[in-house]
Backbone as a ProteinNet text record, in pm:
[ID]
protein_1_A
[PRIMARY]
MEAVIAVFTLLFLLFLALGGYATVKAVGAAKRGVDRTLTQARRTVEDHTLRAKSFAQPGPAGEIAQLRLKLRTSMRATQDALHARVTEDESLRESLALFERLSAHGHDLDGELRRLESEPDRAALAERLPGLRERTERIIRSADSLRWAVRDRARRFADDDLDTLSAQIDVEAGALRHWTETDRPATPPPWPEAPAADGPAARRTRPETPEPAAADEPTRPALTPPDPRPAYPWQKKTRPESTT
[TERTIARY]
9418.3	9469.3	9546.7	9631.6	9714.5	9618.4	9514.5	9414.9	9347.7	9310.8	9248	9338.8	9463	9568.8	9590.8	9584	9604.5	9492.9	9367.5	9247.3	9258	9285.3	9293.2	9401.8	9518.7	9616.6	9580.2	9507	9447.9	9353.9	9265.5	9169.5	9242.2	9343.7	9411.2	9481	9545.1	9603.3	9509.1	9390.2	9286.4	9225.3	9209.5	9171.5	9276.6	9401.6	9522.9	9516.8	9493.3	9503.3	9381.3	9263.8	9153	9171.7	9229.5	9260.2	9349	9456.6	9556.5	9493.7	9407.4	9337.5	9253.5	9182.6	9089.3	9173.3	9280.9	9363.6	9423.5	9459.5	9520.4	9402.6	9278.8	9181.3	9147.4	9136.4	9113.2	9221.6	9342.6	9452.9	9454.6	9419	9404.6	9288.8	9179	9057	9086.5	9166.5	9201.7	9293.9	9391.7	9496.5	9424.9	9327.6	9261	9175.7	9112.8	9049.4	9129.7	9243.1	9338.6	9381.8	9418.5	9467.8	9359.8	9235.4	9132.2	9111	9124.9	9124.5	9229.6	9352.1	9462.1	9457.4	9397	9375.8	9276.8	9171.5	9065.8	9116.1	9192.5	9256.5	9359.4	9432.1	9532.4	9461.2	9353.1	9272.6	9210.9	9163.3	9104.9	9201.2	9327.2	9434.6	9471.9	9490.7	9524.8	9421.4	9292.2	9184.9	9190.7	9210.3	9215.6	9338.3	9446.8	9580.7	9558.8	9486.6	9468.3	9369.5	9261.4	9171.2	9245.5	9330.1	9406.2	9498.5	9567.1	9662.5	9581.1	9462	9386	9345.6	9332.9	9301.7	9420.3	9525	9637.7	9742.8	9760.2	9865	9795.8	9837.6	9786.5	9856	9800.2	9860.1	9837.2	9934.7	9923	9932.3	10009.3	10013.5	9877.6	9812.4	9682.7	9578.4	9590	9495.3	9517.5	9642.2	9677.4	9610.9	9634.5	9574.8	9422.4	9361.8	9214.3	9167.6	9251.8	9218.7	9228	9333.8	9349.3	9235.9	9189.4	9078.8	8940	8918.4	8793.2	8802.8	8918.4	8933.8	8918	8980.3	8963.3	8821	8754.1	8624.9	8515.9	8530.7	8453.2	8468.9	8599.8	8631	8590.5	8609.1	8578.1	8421.7	8343.4	8195.1	8151.3	8198.9	8164.4	8193.4	8308.6	8356.3	8251	8215.4	8126.3	7980.7	7943.1	7804.1	7799.8	7908	7914.6	7919.8	8014.6	8031.1	7905.9	7834.7	7705.6	7592.9	7590.1	7480.9	7508.8	7643.6	7677.3	7644.3	7626.5	7584.2	7440	7349.6	7212.5	7176.7	7250.4	7227.4	7355.2	7341.9	7448.5	7486.6	7399.3	7418.6	7525	7555.8	7649.6	7802.6	7817.3	7958	8031.9	7969.6	8031.7	8058.9	7967.9	7994.1	8114.6	8118.6	8240.2	8372.1	8363.7	8483.5	8530.2	8432.6	8469.6	8517.9	8464.4	8516	8659.2	8682	8836.1	8931.6	8887.7	8968.2	8982.5	8875.6	8882.1	8961.4	8947.8	9025.6	9170.3	9221.4	9354.4	9410.5	9330.9	9369.9	9368.4	9268.4	9261.9	9379.2	9428.2	9541.4	9670.1	9681.3	9803.9	9801.5	9672.9	9658.5	9695.6	9645.4	9660.9	9805.7	9882.1	10020.7	10105.4	10058.8	10128.5	10111.8	9979.2	9944.8	10032.6	10038.1	10106.8	10250.7	10319.6	10455.3	10472.7	10373.9	10385.1	10363.2	10313.3	10293.1	10422.3	10531.7	10662.8	10749.8	10691.5	10763.7	10808.4	10935.4	10978.1	10961.9	10962.7	10943.3	10804.6	10748.8	10622.6	10577.2	10665.6	10628.9	10600	10678.7	10654.1	10522.3	10507.9	10381.2	10255.8	10263.4	10145.6	10128.5	10233.3	10218	10145.5	10165.9	10099.3	9978.3	9934.7	9815.1	9689.1	9673	9546.8	9525	9638.6	9616.9	9573.2	9645.9	9598.4	9465.4	9421.6	9280.9	9182.2	9210.5	9126.3	9114	9231.3	9224.6	9153.3	9162.5	9087.8	8948.5	8900	8753.1	8702.3	8774.9	8723	8697.1	8794.5	8777.9	8667.3	8656.5	8553.2	8422.1	8412.8	8277.3	8232.3	8328.4	8299.6	8256	8327.7	8293.4	8156.1	8123.8	8000.8	7881.8	7909.1	7795.7	7775.7	7872.9	7854.4	7780.8	7825	7773	7619.5	7573.8	7439.1	7359.1	7414.7	7346.4	7309.4	7397.9	7379	7272.9	7276.7	7177.6	7038.7	7029.8	6900.1	6840.4	6921.7	6881.7	6830.1	6899	6854.7	6724.7	6704.2	6573.7	6468	6502.9	6400	6350.3	6437.5	6381.4	6309.4	6357.2	6281.9	6134.4	6118.4	5985.6	5896	5965.3	5878	5835.7	5934.4	5890.8	5782.7	5793.7	5694.2	5561	5558.8	5426.9	5358.9	5447.8	5392.6	5338.2	5424.7	5372.8	5255.1	5243.4	5117.8	4991.8	5010.8	4900.3	4859	4960.4	4937.4	4869.7	4915.8	4849	4707	4684.5	4531	4442.8	4496.1	4419.5	4393.7	4492.1	4484.4	4401.7	4398.6	4308.2	4166.6	4134.4	4011	3949.1	4035.8	4003.8	3974.2	4053.3	4029.4	3895.6	3853.3	3717.5	3598.4	3608.9	3500.5	3368.9	3369.7	3247.5	3152.9	3216.8	3141.6	3038.7	3079.6	2992.6	2879.2	2925.6	2823.2	2737.4	2769	2678.9	2598.6	2605.1	2527.9	2375.9	2273.4	2139.4	2089.4	2021.3	1964.3	1855.6	1847.4	1744	1622.3	1519.8	1384.8	1327.3	1241.1	1179	1080.1	1047.4	955.3	810.4	742.7	591.9	526.6	431.8	367.4	287.4	288.2	216	65.6	-6.7	-154.4	-209.9	-308.4	-359.7	-423.2	-428.4	-490.5	-639.1	-702.8	-850.1	-925.7	-881.5	-943.6	-881	-811.6	-739.2	-835.3	-787.3	-864.4	-912.8	-814.7	-859.2	-974.2	-958.2	-1062.5	-1205	-1199.2	-1323	-1375.4	-1275.9	-1321.5	-1392.9	-1334.6	-1378	-1489.8	-1506.4	-1609.1	-1745.2	-1857.9	-1974.6	-2017.7	-2075.7	-2117.5	-2252.6	-2268.9	-2394.4	-2463	-2585.4	-2652.8	-2657.1	-2628.3	-2629.3	-2776.7	-2807.1	-2945.7	-2974.9	-3101.9	-3146.1	-3147.3	-3141	-3147.5	-3296.6	-3301.8	-3442.1	-3520.9	-3449.4	-3520.3	-3547.3	-3500.2	-3520.1	-3651.9	-3751.3	-3881.8	-3859	-3949.9	-3960.7	-4009	-3933.2	-3969.6	-4033.7	-4136.5	-4191.2	-4086.4	-4118.4	-4019.9	-4030.8	-4167.4	-4178.6	-4256.4	-4213.2	-4280.9	-4408.7	-4518.6	-4644.3	-4637.7	-4689.5	-4675	-4771.6	-4726.2	-4818.7	-4947.3	-5056.8	-5186.2	-5169	-5230.8	-5235.9	-5340.7	-5315.6	-5435.5	-5542.1	-5660.2	-5777	-5813.5	-5817.3	-5850.8	-5998.2	-6067.9	-6226.1	-6237.2	-6142.5	-6167.1	-6130.7	-6076	-6050.1	-6170	-6186.8	-6293.7	-6272.2	-6388.2	-6381.1	-6335	-6259.8	-6207.4	-6315	-6318.4	-6413.9	-6347.3	-6434.6	-6378.2	-6350	-6253.6	-6225.8	-6335	-6383.5	-6492.1	-6429.4	-6507.7	-6449.9	-6497.3	-6584.4	-6632.1	-6542.1
-2217.2	-2327.9	-2276	-2178.6	-2110.8	-2048.3	-1996.6	-1925.5	-2030.1	-2146.2	-2247.6	-2301.9	-2317.5	-2368.4	-2265	-2137.3	-2037.5	-2029.5	-2046.1	-2050.3	-2164.5	-2287.4	-2405.5	-2387.3	-2316	-2297.2	-2198.3	-2091.4	-2003.5	-2065.6	-2148.9	-2221.4	-2313.9	-2384.7	-2474.3	-2391.8	-2288.6	-2200.9	-2154.2	-2105.7	-2068.4	-2166.8	-2294	-2407.1	-2433.1	-2426.2	-2451.1	-2357.1	-2223.1	-2128.6	-2134.1	-2167.3	-2193.4	-2312.2	-2417.4	-2538.5	-2508.4	-2421.6	-2387.5	-2304.9	-2208.4	-2123.5	-2205.9	-2305	-2386.9	-2469.1	-2516	-2596.8	-2518.5	-2394.7	-2303.1	-2280.3	-2251.2	-2224	-2342.4	-2468.1	-2575.6	-2609.1	-2594.6	-2613.9	-2517.6	-2389.4	-2292.3	-2315.9	-2362.9	-2392.8	-2513.4	-2613	-2726.7	-2698.1	-2599.2	-2556.4	-2481.4	-2399.1	-2317.9	-2413.6	-2523.8	-2611.8	-2694.7	-2733.8	-2801.3	-2709.4	-2582.8	-2485.9	-2467.4	-2460.9	-2442.7	-2561.8	-2678.2	-2800.5	-2806.1	-2775.6	-2780.4	-2672.6	-2559.5	-2450.6	-2490.3	-2553.9	-2603.9	-2710.9	-2810.7	-2909.5	-2859.7	-2767.7	-2699.4	-2633.1	-2555.9	-2489.9	-2595.8	-2699.2	-2811.2	-2867.4	-2885.7	-2951.6	-2852.7	-2725.3	-2619.9	-2606.3	-2608.9	-2593.9	-2709.1	-2837.4	-2943.6	-2943	-2887.9	-2879.4	-2775.9	-2658.2	-2562.5	-2602	-2683.2	-2743.1	-2844.3	-2907.8	-3011.8	-2942.3	-2834.3	-2758.9	-2684.4	-2635.3	-2566.6	-2657.3	-2781.3	-2883.5	-2946.2	-2974	-3041.8	-2955.3	-2825.7	-2737	-2643.4	-2660.4	-2570	-2434.5	-2342.9	-2205.5	-2114.6	-2025.3	-1920.8	-1979.3	-2088.7	-2151.7	-2197.2	-2272.3	-2326.3	-2224.5	-2103.6	-1997.8	-1932.3	-1918.6	-1855.5	-1936.8	-2075.5	-2159.3	-2146.9	-2126.2	-2106.9	-1975.2	-1872.3	-1740.3	-1745.7	-1815.2	-1824	-1905.5	-2006.2	-2090.7	-2004.1	-1927.5	-1845.1	-1734.5	-1685.1	-1571.5	-1626.4	-1737	-1795.1	-1839.6	-1892.5	-1940.6	-1834	-1714.8	-1603.7	-1532.8	-1516.6	-1441.2	-1518.1	-1650.1	-1740.8	-1745.1	-1742.6	-1753.7	-1623.3	-1508.2	-1381.1	-1365	-1410.8	-1399.9	-1487.3	-1599.8	-1686.2	-1632	-1564.3	-1502.3	-1386.2	-1306.9	-1190.5	-1233.8	-1319.9	-1356.6	-1433.5	-1506.7	-1580.2	-1474.3	-1355.9	-1261.3	-1140.6	-1119	-994.2	-1016.7	-1128	-1147.4	-1115	-1121.3	-1098.9	-963.8	-907.3	-773.2	-685.6	-593.4	-507.5	-402.7	-378.9	-288.7	-347.7	-473.8	-530.2	-503.1	-438.3	-407.2	-327.1	-237.6	-152.2	-236.2	-330.3	-411.8	-508.1	-550.4	-628.4	-558.3	-425.7	-348.4	-326.9	-308.7	-295.8	-424.5	-538.4	-666	-688.4	-643.6	-658.3	-582.7	-466.1	-390.5	-457.3	-513.5	-594.8	-716.4	-779.3	-898.8	-871.3	-757.1	-720.9	-717.8	-659.4	-671	-805.5	-888.9	-1029.6	-1108.8	-1083.4	-1155.8	-1122.4	-1000.2	-951.9	-1011.8	-1016	-1082.1	-1229.8	-1289.7	-1432.7	-1464	-1383.3	-1407	-1385.4	-1282.7	-1256.5	-1374.3	-1410.8	-1527.4	-1649.7	-1677.2	-1787.5	-1796.4	-1675.3	-1662	-1679.3	-1640.4	-1643	-1785	-1878	-2012.9	-2087.5	-2039.2	-2109	-2015.5	-1920.3	-1832.9	-1911.4	-1919.8	-2002	-1918.9	-1792.1	-1712.6	-1709.2	-1797.9	-1797.5	-1678.7	-1610.2	-1500.6	-1380.2	-1356	-1253.3	-1271.6	-1402.3	-1437.8	-1412.9	-1438.5	-1413.2	-1267.1	-1178.4	-1034.5	-977.5	-1033.5	-988	-1052.4	-1153.6	-1223.2	-1138.7	-1047.7	-976	-877.8	-809.8	-726.2	-800.9	-919.1	-1005.3	-1056.5	-1093.1	-1130.4	-1016.6	-896.9	-781.1	-759.4	-749.6	-733.9	-845.9	-972.4	-1072.6	-1058.5	-1022.8	-1017.2	-903.8	-797.7	-682.3	-710.5	-786.9	-829.2	-928.2	-1013.7	-1110.5	-1045.8	-954.4	-887.9	-812.3	-743.1	-673.5	-766.9	-880	-966.8	-1038.4	-1066.4	-1137.3	-1033.4	-900	-802.1	-792.9	-789.7	-772.6	-903	-1012.7	-1147.4	-1150	-1111	-1126.7	-1022.9	-905	-809	-847.5	-917.3	-966.6	-1087.1	-1165.9	-1273.4	-1212	-1110.3	-1045.3	-982.2	-916.1	-851.6	-957.2	-1067.7	-1172.1	-1234.8	-1250.6	-1303.8	-1208.6	-1076.3	-974.3	-984.9	-992	-989.9	-1115	-1226.5	-1354.7	-1343.3	-1284.1	-1266.7	-1172.5	-1068.6	-981.8	-1048.5	-1115.9	-1190.4	-1306	-1366.5	-1469.1	-1398.7	-1286.2	-1221.1	-1182.1	-1130.2	-1091.9	-1202.4	-1314.7	-1439.5	-1506.3	-1492	-1543.9	-1466.5	-1330.9	-1256	-1283.1	-1302.6	-1339.2	-1468.8	-1569.5	-1699.6	-1699	-1621.5	-1596.4	-1545.7	-1445.4	-1382.8	-1477.8	-1562.8	-1665.2	-1769.6	-1809.8	-1917.4	-1870.7	-1748.4	-1693.8	-1682.8	-1653.8	-1648.7	-1784.8	-1888.5	-2027.4	-2090.4	-2027.5	-2079.7	-1982.9	-1934.5	-1836.4	-1913.6	-2048.9	-2118.8	-2120.5	-2099.6	-2094.4	-1983.9	-1873.7	-1764.3	-1766.8	-1825.8	-1841.5	-1950.6	-2063.7	-2178.5	-2174	-2069.9	-2056.2	-2023.9	-2100.8	-2078.8	-1941.4	-1876.1	-1739.3	-1747.1	-1644.6	-1640.3	-1607.9	-1698.2	-1674.2	-1554.8	-1490.2	-1368.8	-1387.8	-1298.9	-1323.6	-1312	-1397.8	-1396.1	-1263.6	-1216.5	-1089.9	-1091.6	-987	-984.8	-974.7	-1035	-1032.3	-893.4	-856.6	-710.2	-690.8	-571.1	-545.8	-552.7	-565.7	-600	-464.7	-352.2	-220.5	-157.8	-235.6	-170.2	-157.7	-101.3	-83.4	-212.8	-305.7	-443	-499.1	-496.6	-559.6	-487.6	-355.7	-291.7	-323.1	-362	-393.4	-541.2	-626.2	-769.1	-795.2	-715.1	-741.2	-679.1	-757.7	-702.6	-597.4	-486.8	-372.2	-405.8	-378.5	-397.4	-257.5	-256.7	-122.7	-72.6	37.5	93.9	127.5	93.5	120.7	266.3	292.2	432.2	493.6	615.4	686.9	687	686.6	678.6	806.1	914	1035.6	1082.2	1001.2	1041.2	989.1	1054.2	1002.5	909.2	811.6	716.4	781.5	764.6	821	714.5	736.4	643.5	610.5	478.9	440.3	513.2	560.7	648.7	771.5	878.1	1012.7	1025.1	1040.6	1049.9	1177.1	1162.7	1289.5	1393.9	1520.3	1626.5	1638.9	1678.8	1676.4	1784.4	1744.5	1825	1932.9	2054.2	2163.1	2125.4	2149.9	2122.8	2257.8	2243.7	2361	2339.7	2451.9	2446.9	2381.3	2402.4	2341.7	2191.1	2143.8	1992.6	1912.4	1804.5	1713.9	1639.1	1602.8	1520.5	1375.5	1333.2	1193.5	1090.5	1001.8	883.4	771.4	714	585.8	479.9	411.7	303	200.3	161.9	47.3	-83.2	-153.7	-281.4	-385.6	-340.8	-442	-412.4
-2773.6	-2689	-2579.9	-2595.2	-2485.8	-2385.7	-2441.8	-2340.9	-2255.2	-2311.8	-2225	-2120.6	-2159.4	-2063.9	-1954.5	-1984.8	-1887.6	-1790.5	-1845.9	-1761.7	-1662.4	-1714.7	-1632	-1521.1	-1559.1	-1465.2	-1356.1	-1388	-1300.1	-1196.8	-1260	-1165.1	-1073.5	-1119.1	-1035.3	-917	-959.2	-854.1	-746.8	-804.8	-722.6	-614	-677.8	-580.1	-483.9	-524.2	-436.2	-322.5	-355.6	-253.6	-160.4	-208.2	-125.8	-35.9	-85.7	-9.6	106.8	72.6	173.5	278.3	240.1	338.3	440.1	368.7	453	548.7	498.1	586.2	699.2	680.2	780.8	882.2	832.6	926.5	1009.1	945.8	1022.5	1128.3	1088.5	1186.1	1301.3	1262.4	1369.5	1459.1	1412.1	1501.2	1581.5	1531.9	1598	1709.1	1675.8	1774.6	1886.7	1849.8	1961.3	2047	1984.1	2064.7	2154.5	2104.3	2197.3	2304.1	2271.8	2372.9	2486.7	2436.6	2524.9	2614.4	2557.6	2640.6	2740.3	2695.6	2782.4	2901.8	2865.1	2965.8	3071.3	3028.4	3119.6	3201.5	3140.5	3229	3327.9	3281.7	3374.9	3488.8	3459.7	3563.9	3655.8	3597.9	3688.5	3783.5	3736.5	3816	3927	3880.3	3978.8	4081.8	4054.9	4151.1	4246.4	4194.5	4289.7	4377.1	4320.6	4401.2	4516.5	4481.3	4579.6	4684.1	4646.9	4743.5	4841.4	4778.9	4859.3	4961.2	4914.5	4994.6	5107.8	5078.6	5177	5299.1	5266.9	5369.3	5430.9	5356.6	5403	5475.3	5429.8	5488.8	5595.1	5720.8	5818.4	5824.4	5874.8	5891	5780	5760.3	5658.5	5507.2	5487	5354.6	5316.2	5405.6	5364.9	5351.6	5430.2	5407.2	5275.7	5236.5	5102.2	4989.2	4997.5	4900.8	4895.7	5009.8	5016	4945.7	4970.6	4922.8	4757.6	4714.9	4570.5	4508.9	4575.2	4518.7	4523.4	4627.2	4628.9	4528.2	4506	4407.6	4265.9	4232.1	4101.3	4072.7	4160.8	4143.8	4113.9	4195.6	4180	4049	4013.7	3883.8	3765.8	3771	3660	3639.2	3754.2	3734.2	3685.5	3729.2	3684.4	3535	3497.6	3352.2	3259.7	3306.4	3229.8	3214.6	3329.9	3325	3228	3227.1	3132.7	2989.4	2954.8	2818.3	2778	2860.4	2817.9	2782.2	2841	2827.3	2741.4	2714.3	2640.8	2493	2440.8	2298.8	2284.1	2390.6	2388.4	2438.7	2525.3	2584.4	2563.5	2465.7	2432.7	2545.5	2639.2	2747.6	2846.9	2837.7	2919.2	2878.6	2768.6	2714.1	2820.4	2891.8	2987.9	3107.1	3148.2	3255.5	3227.5	3110.8	3068.4	3077.1	3031.4	3048	3195.8	3279	3425.5	3479.2	3431.9	3481.7	3427.5	3314.4	3267.5	3348.1	3396.2	3483.4	3616.6	3668.1	3794.2	3777.4	3662.7	3639	3640.8	3590.6	3596.2	3747.7	3832.1	3978.8	4031.5	3983.5	4030.1	3985.3	3863.6	3811.8	3895.3	3925.3	3998.9	4140.8	4199.4	4329.9	4334.5	4232.8	4227.3	4204.9	4123.1	4100.6	4234.1	4306.4	4430.6	4537.3	4542.1	4629	4589.6	4458.6	4408.3	4453.4	4450.7	4479	4639.5	4713.6	4858.6	4903.8	4831.6	4862	4898.4	4832.2	4858.3	4947.7	5020	5109.5	5234.2	5252.2	5378	5513.2	5501.5	5621	5662.6	5759.4	5787.2	5869	5941.9	6029.2	5933.2	5838.2	5741.1	5661.4	5633.9	5556.5	5651.7	5772	5864.9	5881.4	5873.1	5877.5	5760.5	5648.2	5531.7	5503.8	5564.9	5534.7	5560.4	5658.5	5667.1	5554.3	5504	5390.5	5265.8	5245	5138	5149.5	5262.6	5279.6	5239.9	5288.1	5255.1	5112.1	5040.6	4900.8	4825.3	4869.8	4812.3	4829.9	4947.7	4975	4897.5	4881.1	4801.4	4656.7	4605.3	4456.4	4451.8	4535.9	4532.4	4543	4639.7	4660.4	4537.7	4470.4	4344.9	4235.5	4224.5	4109.5	4144.2	4273.4	4298.7	4279.5	4317.3	4297.7	4142.9	4063	3921.7	3858.2	3914.4	3863	3901.4	4020.2	4063.6	3994.6	3968.6	3888.2	3750.2	3689.5	3549.8	3557.5	3660.8	3665.6	3699.9	3786	3820.9	3692.2	3621.7	3494.4	3399.3	3376.8	3290.8	3339	3470.2	3526.3	3504.4	3526.1	3493.8	3348.1	3268.2	3119.1	3097.3	3154.8	3136.1	3183	3307.5	3379.2	3291	3234.2	3157.9	3027.2	2969.7	2839.7	2877.4	2988.6	3024.2	3047.7	3103.4	3136	3007.9	2914	2769.8	2698.3	2708.2	2644.5	2701.6	2833	2896.9	2854.8	2844.2	2801.6	2656	2564.7	2425.7	2416.6	2502.2	2496.9	2542	2649.3	2694.6	2584.2	2510.1	2407.9	2296.8	2256.7	2158.4	2186.1	2324.3	2374.3	2368.3	2393.6	2395.1	2248.9	2157.3	2011.3	1961.6	2015.1	1956.1	2018.6	2134.5	2184.6	2144.4	2017.7	1985.8	1974.3	1945.2	1928.7	2055.3	2173.3	2292.1	2291.5	2222.4	2216.9	2113.3	1991.4	1884	1900.3	1966.6	1981.8	2102.8	2175.3	2295.3	2252	2297.7	2257.1	2288.7	2208.4	2229.9	2335.6	2421.2	2533.9	2477.9	2485.7	2446.5	2492.7	2407.2	2455.7	2568.4	2662.6	2777.8	2721.5	2801.2	2761.8	2801.9	2716.2	2749.8	2892.7	2955.3	3079.4	3061.2	3159.4	3147	3164.3	3077.2	3095.1	3224.3	3273.2	3402.3	3387.2	3505.8	3497.7	3452.4	3485.2	3449.6	3325.4	3238.5	3127.8	3013	2910	2784.6	2729.1	2722.5	2660	2737.4	2870	2956.3	2923.2	2896.7	2869.4	2731.6	2648.7	2512.5	2502.4	2583.1	2584.3	2670.9	2786.1	2874.8	2833.1	2828.2	2787.4	2884.7	2819	2896	2959.3	3089.4	3146.2	3165.5	3129.7	3147.8	3300.3	3302.9	3439.5	3477.7	3600.2	3642.1	3635.2	3600.5	3591.6	3719	3715.1	3838.7	3897	4026.4	4075.2	4053.8	4056.4	4042.5	3898.5	3797.1	3651.7	3617.4	3556.1	3508.8	3388.8	3392.9	3273.5	3143.4	3040.5	2907.5	2827.8	2753.2	2653.9	2544.9	2492.5	2388.5	2269.4	2228.3	2111	2156.3	2090.7	2122.6	2027.6	2082.8	1997.4	1910.5	1801.9	1708.3	1755.2	1723	1769.1	1693.1	1751.5	1670.1	1557.6	1445.3	1324.8	1352	1303.3	1311.6	1202.1	1236.7	1138.8	1062.9	946.4	861.2	804.4	784	735.6	596.8	517.5	372	367.4	473	474.3	505.6	438.4	465.7	594.7	647.5	773.8	723.8	807.2	786	818.6	723	745.7	807.2	885.9	948.6	832.5	844.1	749.5	754.7	635.6	639.4	667.9	738.5	781.6	677.7	571.2	465.4	345.9
[MASK]
++++++++++++++++++++++++++++++++++++++++++++++++++++++++++++++++++++++++++++++++++++++++++++++++++++++++++++++++++++++++++++++++++++++++++++++++++++++++++++++++++++++++++++++++++++++++++++++++++++++++++++++++++++++++++++++++++++++++++++++++++++

């Protein structure tokens, strides 16, 4: 009895631990989902704010807002392209590592630009603006180059796969239409050619006509007369046959 109670107690504790683990995982997933949603919403709000500042604020402040917007847009697009393809193409791991290094420079530049948005000294801001513009363009150029390389690689793989698939489909379509070869009527044999006029068959079927005798050849009798027999003295004379 005590063993049964111990087993049920152990099972209850096990189910309780599994339930607690599942609850923690569900809460963590929900929290990550909420954080992701809040992050996306905050990014959207910041992007709209920067777009509004780039149009509303003239001078260096508006240009800094425009630089931040272009930098964030390029880096986010490259990040999405890499993360979307790295699960299918393991060779992009190195490209992702390079982008993480570039992303660190991009975050530093974005933080610096954000601090300069509230800079009251417009003259100092105008002096630093060319260097900030050059850094931004270099980072954006590198991010765009990496992103387009990833897209070209994906399109190349898609084209190769499409070519292979098209060839396999053509082969399969030909195999499915095999009846067009088997049901095709056989070509009848050709009729035999007519024999030549001077061929052997013509000589066999054509009656032979006697060739005319040569003019200089003497005419021979039909039967050769027998040679005269010699007469011997002991033979009797032949009598003429009687007519009676």
